[in-house]
C-alpha positions in Angstrom: 79.3 52.9 76.9 80.6 54.0 73.5 83.3 56.6 72.9 80.7 58.8 71.3 78.5 58.7 74.4 81.5 59.4 76.6 82.6 62.4 74.6 79.0 63.8 74.7 78.9 63.4 78.4 82.3 65.1 78.9 81.3 67.9 76.6 78.0 68.5 78.5 79.8 68.4 81.9 82.5 70.9 80.7 79.7 73.2 79.4 77.9 73.1 82.7 81.1 73.8 84.7 82.0 76.7 82.3 78.6 78.3 82.7 78.8 78.0 86.5 82.2 79.7 86.6 81.2 82.4 84.2 78.1 83.2 86.2 80.1 83.4 89.5 82.5 85.9 87.9 79.7 88.1 86.7 78.0 88.1 90.1 81.2 89.0 91.9 81.9 91.9 89.5 78.3 93.2 89.9 78.6 93.3 93.7 81.4 95.9 93.6 79.5 99.2 93.6 81.1 102.6 93.7 80.5 104.6 96.9 79.6 108.3 97.0 80.3 110.7 99.8 79.7 114.4 100.2 82.2 116.4 102.1 81.5 119.9 103.7 84.6 122.0 103.0 86.1 124.9 104.9 88.4 127.8 103.7 86.9 128.0 100.2 87.2 131.7 99.3 87.7 132.0 95.6 86.9 130.4 92.2 90.3 128.6 92.2 89.6 126.7 95.4 87.4 124.1 93.8 90.1 123.3 91.2 92.7 122.8 93.9 90.3 120.5 95.9 89.3 118.5 92.8 93.0 117.9 91.9 93.8 116.8 95.5 90.9 114.4 95.6 91.6 113.0 92.1 95.1 112.0 93.3 93.6 109.6 95.8 93.7 106.0 94.4 90.2 104.7 93.7 88.5 108.1 93.2 86.4 107.9 90.1 84.6 111.2 90.0 84.8 114.6 91.9 82.3 117.4 91.7 83.1 120.5 93.8 80.4 123.1 94.4 81.7 126.5 95.4 78.3 127.9 96.3 77.5 125.1 98.8 81.1 124.5 99.8 80.8 120.8 99.2 82.5 118.1 97.2 80.7 114.9 96.0 83.2 112.1 95.5 82.5 108.7 93.9 85.1 106.1 94.7 86.0 102.4 94.9 85.7 101.5 98.6 88.2 98.6 98.1 90.9 101.2 97.2 90.1 104.1 99.5 87.8 105.4 102.3 86.3 108.6 103.7 89.3 109.1 106.0 91.7 109.3 103.0 89.4 111.7 101.2 89.2 114.0 104.3 93.0 113.8 104.7 93.5 114.8 101.0 91.3 117.9 101.3 92.9 118.8 104.7 96.4 118.5 103.3 95.4 120.8 100.4 94.3 123.4 103.0 90.6 122.7 103.0 89.6 120.8 106.2 86.4 118.8 105.6 83.8 116.6 107.3 81.3 114.2 106.0 78.0 115.9 105.0 76.3 112.9 103.4 77.3 109.4 102.4 76.0 106.2 100.9 78.9 104.2 102.2 77.8 101.0 104.0 
């Protein structure tokens, strides 16, 4: 086998290995999906309550988005399930003075 042939084979093998590793990284990143949970809130009495609740939830690590609805007394929270969970979110609202319970969830 010549040096040229050996180099070509090594080049092809390294390309195949690189593509396999790159593909594995993309697949693992795609499998991390944000979770969404809706909490039913208590003690919401004024227009400032949603602001307080939103701030409390945003302080929880892993929370990506918070939408608080005063009319329905709910909060929809999108979060990274590897960093937090529904118990931590409920604790955050309760500590802020607004006890909550799960109303809906797409958490698996």
